[in-house]
Each structure stands twice: as structure tokens, then as C-alpha cells.
N, CA, C and O atoms as a MOPAC input file, in Angstrom:
PM7 MOZYME 1SCF
protein

 N     23.75100 1    -0.92800 1     0.37600 1
 C     23.70600 1    -0.44000 1     1.74000 1
 C     23.09300 1    -1.51600 1     2.63300 1
 O     22.14400 1    -2.19700 1     2.24700 1
 N     23.64500 1    -1.65200 1     3.81300 1
 C     23.18200 1    -2.66500 1     4.75600 1
 C     21.80000 1    -2.32000 1     5.29700 1
 O     21.50300 1    -1.16300 1     5.59300 1
 N     20.96100 1    -3.34800 1     5.41800 1
 C     19.61200 1    -3.17000 1     5.96600 1
 C     19.68600 1    -2.89800 1     7.46500 1
 O     20.50100 1    -3.48300 1     8.17800 1
 N     18.82900 1    -2.00800 1     7.92500 1
 C     18.74500 1    -1.68400 1     9.33900 1
 C     17.35400 1    -2.06800 1     9.82900 1
 O     16.34900 1    -1.67700 1     9.23500 1
 N     17.30100 1    -2.83900 1    10.91900 1
 C     16.02400 1    -3.28100 1    11.48000 1
 C     15.42700 1    -2.19300 1    12.36500 1
 O     16.12300 1    -1.55900 1    13.15800 1
 N     14.12900 1    -1.99500 1    12.20900 1
 C     13.36900 1    -1.06800 1    13.04800 1
 C     12.36000 1    -1.89800 1    13.83700 1
 O     11.29800 1    -2.23200 1    13.31100 1
 N     12.67300 1    -2.24000 1    15.09900 1
 C     11.76700 1    -3.07800 1    15.88200 1
 C     10.49700 1    -2.31200 1    16.27000 1
 O     10.56100 1    -1.20100 1    16.79700 1
 N      9.35100 1    -2.92700 1    15.99900 1
 C      8.06400 1    -2.31900 1    16.32000 1
 C      7.11500 1    -3.38100 1    16.87300 1
 O      7.39300 1    -4.57900 1    16.82100 1
 N      5.98800 1    -2.90800 1    17.40300 1
 C      4.94200 1    -3.80100 1    17.90700 1
 C      3.60600 1    -3.25400 1    17.43400 1
 O      3.39000 1    -2.04200 1    17.44100 1
 N      2.70100 1    -4.14800 1    17.01900 1
 C      1.40600 1    -3.72300 1    16.50200 1
 C      0.25100 1    -4.45600 1    17.15100 1
 O      0.35700 1    -5.63000 1    17.50600 1
 N     -0.86400 1    -3.73500 1    17.30200 1
 C     -2.09000 1    -4.27900 1    17.87800 1
 C     -2.99500 1    -4.75500 1    16.75400 1
 O     -3.35000 1    -3.98100 1    15.86500 1
 N     -3.36600 1    -6.02200 1    16.79300 1
 C     -4.22500 1    -6.60800 1    15.76700 1
 C     -5.61400 1    -6.81400 1    16.37000 1
 O     -5.82500 1    -7.69500 1    17.20400 1
 N     -6.55500 1    -5.97700 1    15.92500 1
 C     -7.94300 1    -6.08200 1    16.36800 1
 C     -8.78000 1    -6.34300 1    15.12900 1
 O     -8.83900 1    -5.51000 1    14.22500 1
 N     -9.42700 1    -7.50300 1    15.09000 1
 C    -10.27700 1    -7.88300 1    13.96900 1
 C    -11.71300 1    -7.95200 1    14.46900 1
 O    -12.00000 1    -8.57100 1    15.49400 1
 N    -12.61100 1    -7.30400 1    13.72500 1
 C    -14.02700 1    -7.33300 1    14.07400 1
 C    -14.84800 1    -7.21500 1    12.79800 1
 O    -14.60200 1    -6.33100 1    11.97700 1
 N    -15.81500 1    -8.09700 1    12.63300 1
 C    -16.72500 1    -8.02400 1    11.49100 1
 C    -15.97000 1    -7.98900 1    10.15800 1
 O    -16.30100 1    -7.20900 1     9.26400 1
 N    -14.95200 1    -8.84800 1    10.04100 1
 C    -14.14500 1    -8.97900 1     8.83000 1
 C    -13.34500 1    -7.70500 1     8.50800 1
 O    -13.03300 1    -7.43600 1     7.34800 1
 N    -13.02200 1    -6.93400 1     9.54200 1
 C    -12.25900 1    -5.69900 1     9.34400 1
 C    -11.13500 1    -5.61900 1    10.36700 1
 O    -11.21600 1    -6.18700 1    11.45600 1
 N    -10.07600 1    -4.89000 1     9.98300 1
 C     -8.89900 1    -4.69200 1    10.81800 1
 C     -8.87000 1    -3.24800 1    11.31100 1
 O     -9.10700 1    -2.32100 1    10.53800 1
 N     -8.58000 1    -3.05800 1    12.59400 1
 C     -8.50700 1    -1.72800 1    13.19100 1
 C     -7.17500 1    -1.06900 1    12.84300 1
 O     -6.10900 1    -1.64800 1    13.04900 1
 N     -7.25400 1     0.15500 1    12.31000 1
 C     -6.05700 1     0.91000 1    11.94000 1
 C     -6.15600 1     2.33300 1    12.46900 1
 O     -7.24800 1     2.85200 1    12.70200 1
 N     -4.99900 1     2.95100 1    12.65200 1
 C     -4.93300 1     4.34000 1    13.07000 1
 C     -4.25300 1     5.17200 1    12.00200 1
 O     -3.34200 1     4.70400 1    11.32000 1
 N     -4.70800 1     6.42600 1    11.85900 1
 C     -4.15600 1     7.31300 1    10.83500 1
 C     -3.03700 1     8.16400 1    11.42200 1
 O     -3.25100 1     8.92300 1    12.36800 1
 N     -1.85200 1     8.03100 1    10.85700 1
 C     -0.70000 1     8.81900 1    11.28100 1
 C     -0.66400 1    10.12300 1    10.50300 1
 O     -0.52400 1    10.11800 1     9.28000 1
 N     -0.78900 1    11.24200 1    11.21000 1
 C     -0.75600 1    12.53700 1    10.51300 1
 C      0.63700 1    12.81300 1     9.96500 1
 O      0.77600 1    13.50700 1     8.95900 1
 N      1.67400 1    12.27700 1    10.61500 1
 C      3.04000 1    12.50000 1    10.12800 1
 C      3.29700 1    11.80000 1     8.80000 1
 O      3.90100 1    12.37500 1     7.89400 1
 N      2.83600 1    10.56100 1     8.69000 1
 C      3.11300 1     9.75800 1     7.48800 1
 C      1.96300 1     9.78300 1     6.48900 1
 O      2.10200 1     9.28400 1     5.37300 1
 N      0.82000 1    10.36500 1     6.88300 1
 C     -0.35400 1    10.45500 1     6.01000 1
 C     -0.79800 1     9.08200 1     5.50800 1
 O     -1.11400 1     8.90800 1     4.33100 1
 N     -0.81500 1     8.10800 1     6.42700 1
 C     -1.18600 1     6.74100 1     6.05700 1
 C     -1.81900 1     6.04100 1     7.25700 1
 O     -1.64700 1     6.46000 1     8.40100 1
 N     -2.56000 1     4.95800 1     6.97000 1
 C     -3.19900 1     4.12200 1     7.99500 1
 C     -2.25600 1     2.99100 1     8.37400 1
 O     -1.74200 1     2.27900 1     7.51100 1
 N     -2.03800 1     2.83500 1     9.66000 1
 C     -1.13700 1     1.83300 1    10.22900 1
 C     -1.84800 1     1.03200 1    11.29800 1
 O     -2.93400 1     1.39300 1    11.75100 1
 N     -1.20400 1    -0.08300 1    11.70000 1
 C     -1.61800 1    -0.75900 1    12.92700 1
 C     -1.32700 1     0.17800 1    14.08400 1
 O     -0.33100 1     0.90200 1    14.06200 1
 N     -2.18300 1     0.17300 1    15.08900 1
 C     -1.86000 1     0.89600 1    16.31000 1
 C     -0.65000 1     0.22800 1    16.94400 1
 O     -0.49800 1    -0.99100 1    16.87000 1
 N      0.19500 1     1.01000 1    17.55400 1
 C      1.43100 1     0.51000 1    18.14900 1
 C      2.56900 1     1.40700 1    17.72800 1
 O      2.35600 1     2.57500 1    17.40200 1
 N      3.77500 1     0.87300 1    17.73100 1
 C      4.89500 1     1.69800 1    17.31700 1
 C      6.24200 1     1.08700 1    17.64300 1
 O      6.37500 1    -0.12100 1    17.83900 1
 N      7.23200 1     1.95700 1    17.69400 1
 C      8.62300 1     1.54300 1    17.85500 1
 C      8.89800 1     1.01800 1    19.25800 1
 O      8.34600 1     1.49700 1    20.24800 1
 N      9.77200 1     0.01700 1    19.30500 1
 C     10.25200 1    -0.54100 1    20.56000 1
 C     11.44600 1     0.29900 1    21.00600 1
 O     12.44700 1     0.39400 1    20.29600 1
 N     11.33500 1     0.90300 1    22.17900 1
 C     12.43100 1     1.70700 1    22.72300 1
 C     13.49300 1     0.79800 1    23.33500 1
 O     13.22700 1    -0.35100 1    23.68600 1
 N     14.70300 1     1.34500 1    23.45300 1
 C     15.79200 1     0.59300 1    24.07000 1
 C     15.39200 1     0.18700 1    25.48400 1
 O     14.86500 1     0.99400 1    26.24900 1
 N     15.65000 1    -1.07500 1    25.82100 1
 C     15.32300 1    -1.59000 1    27.14700 1
 C     13.92300 1    -2.17900 1    27.24500 1
 O     13.55800 1    -2.73400 1    28.28100 1
 N     13.13300 1    -2.06500 1    26.17800 1
 C     11.77100 1    -2.62800 1    26.15900 1
 C     11.75400 1    -3.89500 1    25.31600 1
 O     12.58100 1    -4.07700 1    24.42200 1
 N     10.79100 1    -4.77100 1    25.61800 1
 C     10.48100 1    -5.83600 1    24.67700 1
 C      9.24800 1    -5.38200 1    23.88300 1
 O      8.67900 1    -4.33000 1    24.17600 1
 N      8.84400 1    -6.15000 1    22.90400 1
 C      7.75100 1    -5.71400 1    22.02700 1
 C      6.42100 1    -5.58900 1    22.77500 1
 O      5.62600 1    -4.70000 1    22.46900 1
 N      6.17200 1    -6.45400 1    23.73800 1
 C      4.92400 1    -6.37200 1    24.50300 1
 C      4.89000 1    -5.08700 1    25.34100 1
 O      3.87600 1    -4.38900 1    25.37500 1
 N      5.99000 1    -4.78300 1    26.00800 1
 C      6.06200 1    -3.54600 1    26.79400 1
 C      5.87700 1    -2.31900 1    25.90000 1
 O      5.18100 1    -1.37200 1    26.26600 1
 N      6.49900 1    -2.34800 1    24.73900 1
 C      6.36400 1    -1.22900 1    23.79700 1
 C      4.92000 1    -1.06600 1    23.35600 1
 O      4.41600 1     0.05300 1    23.26600 1
 N      4.25300 1    -2.18100 1    23.08100 1
 C      2.86700 1    -2.11400 1    22.63500 1
 C      1.96600 1    -1.52500 1    23.71900 1
 O      1.11900 1    -0.67900 1    23.43000 1
 N      2.14100 1    -1.96100 1    24.94700 1
 C      1.33700 1    -1.42300 1    26.05500 1
 C      1.54600 1     0.08900 1    26.17800 1
 O      0.58200 1     0.83400 1    26.35700 1
 N      2.78800 1     0.54100 1    26.08300 1
 C      3.09700 1     1.96900 1    26.17700 1
 C      2.50700 1     2.74300 1    25.00200 1
 O      1.87400 1     3.78200 1    25.19100 1
 N      2.71500 1     2.23600 1    23.79500 1
 C      2.23600 1     2.92500 1    22.59000 1
 C      0.70600 1     3.02600 1    22.56400 1
 O      0.16400 1     4.07100 1    22.20300 1
 N      0.01300 1     1.95900 1    22.94000 1
 C     -1.45700 1     1.98800 1    22.93500 1
 C     -1.96400 1     3.00000 1    23.95800 1
 O     -2.93500 1     3.71100 1    23.70000 1
 N     -1.31600 1     3.06600 1    25.10900 1
 C     -1.70500 1     4.06700 1    26.11100 1
 C     -1.49700 1     5.47900 1    25.55500 1
 O     -2.32600 1     6.36100 1    25.78000 1
 N     -0.39700 1     5.69600 1    24.83200 1
 C     -0.11000 1     7.01500 1    24.26800 1
 C     -1.08100 1     7.36000 1    23.13300 1
 O     -1.53500 1     8.49900 1    23.02500 1
 N     -1.39300 1     6.37700 1    22.29400 1
 C     -2.20900 1     6.63600 1    21.09900 1
 C     -3.70700 1     6.67100 1    21.37000 1
 O     -4.46100 1     7.31900 1    20.64300 1
 N     -4.13900 1     5.96800 1    22.42300 1
 C     -5.58800 1     5.82200 1    22.63800 1
 C     -6.02200 1     6.06900 1    24.08100 1
 O     -7.21900 1     6.08000 1    24.36900 1
 N     -5.08200 1     6.26500 1    24.97900 1
 C     -5.35700 1     6.37800 1    26.41700 1
 C     -5.93300 1     5.08700 1    26.99800 1
 O     -6.46600 1     5.09800 1    28.10700 1
 N     -5.83400 1     3.98400 1    26.27200 1
 C     -6.31800 1     2.68800 1    26.71900 1
 C     -5.18400 1     1.96000 1    27.44200 1
 O     -4.07900 1     1.83800 1    26.91400 1
 N     -5.46700 1     1.48100 1    28.64700 1
 C     -4.47400 1     0.72700 1    29.42400 1
 C     -4.79700 1    -0.75500 1    29.28000 1
 O     -5.76200 1    -1.25300 1    29.86100 1
 N     -3.97900 1    -1.45100 1    28.49800 1
 C     -4.21100 1    -2.87400 1    28.25000 1
 C     -3.45900 1    -3.71800 1    29.26600 1
 O     -2.37600 1    -3.35300 1    29.72500 1
 N     -4.05200 1    -4.84300 1    29.60400 1
 C     -3.38700 1    -5.82800 1    30.44800 1
 C     -2.54500 1    -6.73300 1    29.54600 1
 O     -3.01400 1    -7.15300 1    28.48900 1
 N     -1.31100 1    -7.03700 1    29.94900 1
 C     -0.50100 1    -7.95200 1    29.13500 1
 C     -1.20100 1    -9.29300 1    28.89900 1
 O     -1.00500 1    -9.92400 1    27.86100 1
 N     -2.01700 1    -9.72300 1    29.86400 1
 C     -2.72800 1   -11.00000 1    29.74100 1
 C     -3.81300 1   -10.97000 1    28.66700 1
 O     -4.27800 1   -12.02300 1    28.22900 1
 N     -4.22000 1    -9.77700 1    28.24000 1
 C     -5.28100 1    -9.66000 1    27.23000 1
 C     -4.73200 1    -9.72900 1    25.80300 1
 O     -5.49600 1    -9.73000 1    24.83800 1
 N     -3.41500 1    -9.78600 1    25.67700 1
 C     -2.77000 1    -9.80300 1    24.36600 1
 C     -2.18900 1   -11.17900 1    24.07400 1
 O     -1.62000 1   -11.82900 1    24.95000 1
 N     -2.34200 1   -11.61100 1    22.82100 1
 C     -1.81100 1   -12.90800 1    22.40800 1
 C     -0.89200 1   -12.68800 1    21.21100 1
 O     -1.31300 1   -12.11900 1    20.20400 1
 N      0.36700 1   -13.13600 1    21.31300 1
 C      1.27800 1   -13.00700 1    20.17000 1
 C      0.67200 1   -13.72200 1    18.97400 1
 O      0.21000 1   -14.85800 1    19.08400 1
 N      0.67700 1   -13.04700 1    17.82800 1
 C      0.10200 1   -13.63600 1    16.61500 1
 C      1.18300 1   -13.98200 1    15.59200 1
 O      1.28900 1   -15.13200 1    15.16600 1
 N      1.98100 1   -12.99500 1    15.19800 1
 C      2.97800 1   -13.24900 1    14.16700 1
 C      4.02100 1   -12.14000 1    14.15600 1
 O      3.89300 1   -11.12900 1    14.84600 1
 N      5.05100 1   -12.35900 1    13.35600 1
 C      6.08400 1   -11.35500 1    13.13500 1
 C      6.05000 1   -10.98000 1    11.65300 1
 O      6.00100 1   -11.85500 1    10.78800 1
 N      6.07700 1    -9.70100 1    11.36900 1
 C      6.04900 1    -9.19600 1     9.99300 1
 C      7.34200 1    -8.42900 1     9.72500 1
 O      7.74500 1    -7.58800 1    10.52900 1
 N      7.98400 1    -8.71700 1     8.60700 1
 C      9.13700 1    -7.93800 1     8.12600 1
 C      8.73300 1    -7.29800 1     6.81300 1
 O      8.26200 1    -7.97700 1     5.90100 1
 N      8.92000 1    -5.97900 1     6.71700 1
 C      8.53800 1    -5.26100 1     5.49900 1
 C      9.31100 1    -3.94600 1     5.42700 1
 O      9.79300 1    -3.45000 1     6.44500 1
 N      9.43000 1    -3.38300 1     4.22800 1
 C     10.04800 1    -2.05300 1     4.13900 1
 C      9.29200 1    -1.08400 1     5.04700 1
 O      8.06100 1    -1.07900 1     5.07000 1
 N     10.02700 1    -0.27000 1     5.78800 1
 C      9.42100 1     0.68700 1     6.71800 1
 C      8.92700 1     1.89000 1     5.92000 1
 O      9.72600 1     2.69100 1     5.43600 1
 N      7.61300 1     2.01200 1     5.78600 1
 C      7.03500 1     3.08700 1     4.98900 1
 C      7.43900 1     4.45900 1     5.54300 1
 O      7.37500 1     4.70000 1     6.74900 1
 N      7.85000 1     5.33900 1     4.65100 1
 C      8.19800 1     6.69800 1     5.04300 1
 C      9.59400 1     6.83000 1     5.62300 1
 O      9.98700 1     7.91600 1     6.05100 1
 N     10.34700 1     5.74200 1     5.64300 1
 C     11.72400 1     5.76500 1     6.14200 1
 C     12.67200 1     5.56000 1     4.96000 1
 O     12.23500 1     5.33800 1     3.83100 1
 N     13.96200 1     5.63700 1     5.23500 1
 C     14.95300 1     5.37000 1     4.19100 1
 C     14.77700 1     3.95200 1     3.67000 1
 O     14.40200 1     3.06000 1     4.43200 1
 N     15.04100 1     3.72500 1     2.37500 1
 C     14.79300 1     2.40300 1     1.77600 1
 C     15.52600 1     1.24300 1     2.44500 1
 O     15.08400 1     0.10100 1     2.32800 1
 N     16.62500 1     1.49900 1     3.13700 1
 C     17.38500 1     0.40800 1     3.76400 1
 C     16.85700 1     0.04800 1     5.15600 1
 O     17.40700 1    -0.83700 1     5.81100 1
 N     15.79900 1     0.72100 1     5.61400 1
 C     15.22600 1     0.41600 1     6.93600 1
 C     14.07400 1    -0.57100 1     6.77700 1
 O     13.14700 1    -0.34700 1     5.99900 1
 N     14.15100 1    -1.66000 1     7.52700 1
 C     13.14000 1    -2.71900 1     7.47000 1
 C     12.39400 1    -2.76600 1     8.79600 1
 O     12.99800 1    -2.90400 1     9.85900 1
 N     11.06700 1    -2.64800 1     8.71800 1
 C     10.23200 1    -2.76700 1     9.90200 1
 C     10.17600 1    -4.23600 1    10.31000 1
 O      9.85600 1    -5.10400 1     9.49800 1
 N     10.48600 1    -4.50100 1    11.55900 1
 C     10.39200 1    -5.83600 1    12.14800 1
 C      9.33400 1    -5.73300 1    13.23000 1
 O      9.60600 1    -5.24100 1    14.32500 1
 N      8.11100 1    -6.20300 1    12.92500 1
 C      6.98500 1    -5.96500 1    13.81800 1
 C      6.43400 1    -7.24800 1    14.42300 1
 O      6.07000 1    -8.18700 1    13.71500 1
 N      6.38400 1    -7.26300 1    15.76400 1
 C      5.66200 1    -8.31300 1    16.47200 1
 C      4.21200 1    -7.87100 1    16.56800 1
 O      3.92200 1    -6.76700 1    17.02900 1
 N      3.30600 1    -8.72900 1    16.13500 1
 C      1.87400 1    -8.40400 1    16.10500 1
 C      1.15100 1    -9.21500 1    17.17200 1
 O      1.36800 1   -10.41900 1    17.31100 1
 N      0.28800 1    -8.53400 1    17.92400 1
 C     -0.43900 1    -9.15100 1    19.02700 1
 C     -1.94100 1    -9.01400 1    18.80900 1
 O     -2.44100 1    -7.92300 1    18.53000 1
 N     -2.65600 1   -10.12900 1    18.93700 1
 C     -4.11400 1   -10.12800 1    18.83100 1
 C     -4.73600 1    -9.58200 1    20.11500 1
 O     -4.25800 1    -9.83200 1    21.22100 1
 N     -5.82300 1    -8.82500 1    19.92300 1
 C     -6.55000 1    -8.27000 1    21.06100 1
 C     -8.03100 1    -8.23900 1    20.72400 1
 O     -8.41600 1    -7.86100 1    19.61800 1
 N     -8.86100 1    -8.63700 1    21.68300 1
 C    -10.31600 1    -8.56500 1    21.49300 1
 C    -10.79200 1    -7.27100 1    22.13800 1
 O    -10.80700 1    -7.14000 1    23.36200 1
 N    -11.17700 1    -6.33100 1    21.30700 1
 C    -11.60600 1    -5.01400 1    21.77500 1
 C    -13.02500 1    -5.10200 1    22.31200 1
 O    -13.95800 1    -5.46000 1    21.59200 1
 N    -13.17300 1    -4.77000 1    23.59200 1
 C    -14.50000 1    -4.79500 1    24.21300 1
 C    -14.88800 1    -3.42900 1    24.75500 1
 O    -16.02400 1    -3.22900 1    25.18400 1
 N    -13.95300 1    -2.48900 1    24.74000 1
 C    -14.22800 1    -1.14500 1    25.21000 1
 C    -14.17500 1    -0.17000 1    24.03100 1
 O    -13.72900 1    -0.52100 1    22.93900 1
 N    -14.62800 1     1.02900 1    24.26700 1
 C    -14.56200 1     2.04400 1    23.22000 1
 C    -13.11500 1     2.53100 1    23.11800 1
 O    -12.41400 1     2.66600 1    24.12000 1
 N    -12.70000 1     2.78400 1    21.90600 1
 C    -11.32800 1     3.23100 1    21.67900 1
 C    -11.36800 1     4.54400 1    20.90400 1
 O    -12.13000 1     4.69700 1    19.94900 1
 N    -10.53900 1     5.48200 1    21.33200 1
 C    -10.50200 1     6.79300 1    20.69100 1
 C     -9.06200 1     7.21300 1    20.45900 1
 O     -8.16600 1     6.85400 1    21.22400 1
 N     -8.84900 1     7.97400 1    19.40000 1
 C     -7.52300 1     8.49500 1    19.10000 1
 C     -7.14800 1     9.59200 1    20.08600 1
 O     -7.98300 1    10.40900 1    20.47300 1
 N     -5.87900 1     9.59700 1    20.48600 1
 C     -5.37200 1    10.68200 1    21.32700 1
 C     -4.67600 1    11.68900 1    20.41700 1
 O     -4.90100 1    11.70100 1    19.20700 1
 N     -3.84900 1    12.51400 1    20.99300 1
 C     -3.17900 1    13.55000 1    20.20900 1
 C     -2.12500 1    12.97900 1    19.25500 1
 O     -1.69500 1    13.67200 1    18.33200 1
 N     -1.70400 1    11.73500 1    19.46100 1
 C     -0.64900 1    11.15900 1    18.62000 1
 C     -1.13900 1    10.73200 1    17.23400 1
 O     -0.36800 1    10.73100 1    16.27400 1
 N     -2.40300 1    10.37400 1    17.13300 1
 C     -2.95300 1     9.94400 1    15.84900 1
 C     -4.25600 1    10.69300 1    15.58800 1
 O     -4.93000 1    11.13300 1    16.52000 1
 N     -4.59800 1    10.83200 1    14.31500 1
 C     -5.77400 1    11.62200 1    13.95200 1
 C     -7.09000 1    10.86700 1    14.08400 1
 O     -8.09900 1    11.43600 1    14.50000 1
 N     -7.07700 1     9.58700 1    13.72900 1
 C     -8.33400 1     8.84800 1    13.64700 1
 C     -8.06300 1     7.36000 1    13.79200 1
 O     -6.96800 1     6.88300 1    13.49200 1
 N     -9.07100 1     6.63200 1    14.25600 1
 C     -9.03100 1     5.17200 1    14.34300 1
 C    -10.25800 1     4.65200 1    13.62700 1
 O    -11.36600 1     5.14200 1    13.84000 1
 N    -10.05600 1     3.64400 1    12.76600 1
 C    -11.17700 1     3.11800 1    11.98600 1
 C    -10.91300 1     1.65800 1    11.59300 1
 O     -9.76300 1     1.24400 1    11.44900 1
 N    -11.98600 1     0.89100 1    11.42100 1
 C    -11.88600 1    -0.47700 1    10.90900 1
 C    -11.94600 1    -0.45400 1     9.38400 1
 O    -12.73800 1     0.28300 1     8.79700 1
 N    -11.09900 1    -1.26900 1     8.74700 1
 C    -11.06000 1    -1.39400 1     7.29100 1
 C    -11.12000 1    -2.85800 1     6.88800 1
 O    -10.44000 1    -3.69500 1     7.48200 1
 N    -11.94000 1    -3.17600 1     5.86900 1
 C    -11.75700 1    -4.47200 1     5.22100 1
 C    -10.61800 1    -4.29400 1     4.22300 1
 O    -10.22800 1    -3.16800 1     3.91600 1
 N    -10.08800 1    -5.40200 1     3.71700 1
 C     -8.90300 1    -5.32400 1     2.85800 1
 C     -9.19400 1    -4.56300 1     1.56300 1
 O     -8.36200 1    -3.77400 1     1.11500 1
 N    -10.35100 1    -4.78700 1     0.96400 1
 C    -10.68600 1    -4.09400 1    -0.28300 1
 C    -10.69600 1    -2.57800 1    -0.08500 1
 O    -10.16300 1    -1.83700 1    -0.91200 1
 N    -11.29700 1    -2.12400 1     0.99900 1
 C    -11.35700 1    -0.68400 1     1.27600 1
 C     -9.96400 1    -0.13400 1     1.53200 1
 O     -9.62700 1     0.94900 1     1.05500 1
 N     -9.14700 1    -0.87400 1     2.28400 1
 C     -7.77900 1    -0.41500 1     2.55700 1
 C     -6.98600 1    -0.25600 1     1.26300 1
 O     -6.21500 1     0.69200 1     1.11400 1
 N     -7.17700 1    -1.17700 1     0.33900 1
 C     -6.43600 1    -1.13600 1    -0.92500 1
 C     -6.82800 1     0.06700 1    -1.78800 1
 O     -6.11700 1     0.39600 1    -2.73700 1
 N     -7.93900 1     0.72100 1    -1.47700 1
 C     -8.36000 1     1.90800 1    -2.21600 1
 C     -7.79800 1     3.19600 1    -1.61300 1
 O     -7.96800 1     4.27600 1    -2.17900 1
 N     -7.13100 1     3.07900 1    -0.46600 1
 C     -6.50900 1     4.24600 1     0.15500 1
 C     -5.35700 1     4.74100 1    -0.73100 1
 O     -4.73200 1     3.94600 1    -1.43300 1
 N     -5.07700 1     6.05100 1    -0.70100 1
 C     -3.98900 1     6.58900 1    -1.53200 1
 C     -2.63300 1     5.96000 1    -1.20600 1
 O     -1.77500 1     5.85100 1    -2.08300 1
 N     -2.43400 1     5.54500 1     0.05200 1
 C     -1.17600 1     4.92500 1     0.47400 1
 C     -1.49700 1     3.62600 1     1.18800 1
 O     -2.33200 1     3.59000 1     2.09200 1
 N     -0.81600 1     2.54200 1     0.76800 1
 C     -0.90300 1     1.27400 1     1.48900 1
 C      0.47800 1     0.98100 1     2.07200 1
 O      1.47000 1     0.91500 1     1.34600 1
 N      0.52600 1     0.81100 1     3.37000 1
 C      1.76900 1     0.52100 1     4.06700 1
 C      2.11400 1    -0.95700 1     3.83400 1
 O      1.27400 1    -1.82300 1     4.07900 1
 N      3.34300 1    -1.26300 1     3.36200 1
 C      3.68100 1    -2.66000 1     3.03800 1
 C      3.42900 1    -3.64900 1     4.17200 1
 O      2.91500 1    -4.74100 1     3.92900 1
 N      3.77800 1    -3.29200 1     5.39700 1
 C      3.57300 1    -4.20900 1     6.52300 1
 C      2.10600 1    -4.48200 1     6.79900 1
 O      1.74200 1    -5.59200 1     7.18600 1
 N      1.26200 1    -3.47900 1     6.60200 1
 C     -0.18200 1    -3.66700 1     6.81600 1
 C     -0.74100 1    -4.60000 1     5.74500 1
 O     -1.57000 1    -5.46000 1     6.04400 1
 N     -0.29500 1    -4.43700 1     4.50500 1
 C     -0.74100 1    -5.32600 1     3.42400 1
 C     -0.33500 1    -6.76700 1     3.73600 1
 O     -1.14300 1    -7.68400 1     3.58000 1
 N      0.90900 1    -6.97400 1     4.17700 1
 C      1.35900 1    -8.32200 1     4.53900 1
 C      0.51400 1    -8.90500 1     5.66700 1
 O      0.18200 1   -10.09100 1     5.65200 1
 N      0.17100 1    -8.07100 1     6.63900 1
 C     -0.65700 1    -8.55300 1     7.74900 1
 C     -2.04400 1    -8.95400 1     7.26500 1
 O     -2.55400 1   -10.00700 1     7.64800 1
 N     -2.66300 1    -8.11800 1     6.42100 1
 C     -3.96600 1    -8.49500 1     5.85600 1
 C     -3.86000 1    -9.86100 1     5.17600 1
 O     -4.71100 1   -10.72400 1     5.38900 1
 N     -2.82900 1   -10.06400 1     4.36400 1
 C     -2.67000 1   -11.33500 1     3.64700 1
 C     -2.51800 1   -12.50100 1     4.61700 1
 O     -3.05700 1   -13.58300 1     4.38500 1
 N     -1.79300 1   -12.28100 1     5.68900 1
 C     -1.60100 1   -13.32700 1     6.69900 1
 C     -2.92400 1   -13.63200 1     7.41900 1
 O     -3.27200 1   -14.79400 1     7.63300 1
 N     -3.65600 1   -12.56800 1     7.78700 1
 C     -4.94600 1   -12.75800 1     8.46200 1
 C     -5.93900 1   -13.49900 1     7.57200 1
 O     -6.71100 1   -14.32300 1     8.06200 1
 N     -5.92900 1   -13.21700 1     6.28600 1
 C     -6.80100 1   -13.91900 1     5.33600 1
 C     -6.37800 1   -15.38700 1     5.22800 1
 O     -7.22100 1   -16.28300 1     5.28200 1
 N     -5.07900 1   -15.63100 1     5.07600 1
 C     -4.57000 1   -17.00900 1     4.95200 1
 C     -4.88200 1   -17.83000 1     6.20000 1
 O     -5.13800 1   -19.03100 1     6.11200 1
 N     -4.86000 1   -17.17600 1     7.36500 1
 C     -5.10900 1   -17.88400 1     8.62400 1
 C     -6.59100 1   -17.93500 1     9.00600 1
 O     -6.93500 1   -18.48800 1    10.05000 1
 N     -7.46600 1   -17.37000 1     8.18000 1
 C     -8.90500 1   -17.46000 1     8.41300 1
 C     -9.46400 1   -16.41300 1     9.35300 1
 O    -10.63500 1   -16.49800 1     9.72400 1
 N     -8.67700 1   -15.42900 1     9.75100 1
 C     -9.20900 1   -14.35500 1    10.60900 1
 C    -10.03600 1   -13.35200 1     9.80600 1
 O    -10.96100 1   -12.73300 1    10.33300 1
 N     -9.69600 1   -13.19900 1     8.53100 1
 C    -10.43900 1   -12.34400 1     7.59300 1
 C    -10.74400 1   -13.16400 1     6.35400 1
 O    -10.07800 1   -14.16100 1     6.07400 1
 N    -11.75900 1   -12.73200 1     5.61100 1
 C    -12.05700 1   -13.41400 1     4.33900 1
 C    -12.38600 1   -12.40200 1     3.28100 1
 O    -12.66500 1   -12.77000 1     2.14000 1

């Protein structure tokens, strides 16, 4: 079966050797904050919209820096769907809270994340990239 791309955008917030993740009640797993790119949007626009929906935080496009692109099996989707995620670095200086779209927001080091019942493939790849690039150790 032909692979289908699922364009997404993710917020990468690193603090104290930990990565900020949000808990999706639908998928029962911890993900990067962000989500799917809607038709007519680019990944940055999608990220700004998704973060506002998930946290009520209004980010300035100038506060985000493109970091990397991750391709991985889309967790919880059909096996032929591949998540194509543009990841943007952000320095969190304000308090962030989950809205009705997600249950919880928390920082995880990689070891703690690996002990979760479910590890999302794209998040694992991002942790590995952040470690290789010196953002995490």
C-alpha cells in the first residue's frame, strides 16, 4: 500500500535537560505540542493555531525557530500513514497550561519518557536528534 504523508508541526521546548510534551486523551500518549497542518496553511501557521488551541498561548512567529523535519510512522493511525513534522524551537518564558484539547503538559527527560507505556515514534526520533545536536544529554 502506498504511503500517505500526514503534515504536522511540533513545538520543541527544552528546559533543564527535558522536553515539553502534551498528553493526548484520544491517543493515550505523550506528544509534542502542535498538530496537523490544515489545507491552505504552512507548518508555522498550523503550529501557531494548534498551540493557541492546546494551551491558549498566542505565540509570535518571530519567537519560533525552525529546527528540523521528522518523518516517522504516525502513531495511532493506519500503518501506511507517515507523520511529516516540521519542528520549531521555542524558549518558554511564560506559564503554559493545557486547554480542553489535551489533558496535561509536562517536561520529560528521555529516560523517563522511555518508561511510559507508549512511546510515539516521532517523539523518540526527536529526542535522539536533540541529544545528537547537544540540546539534551
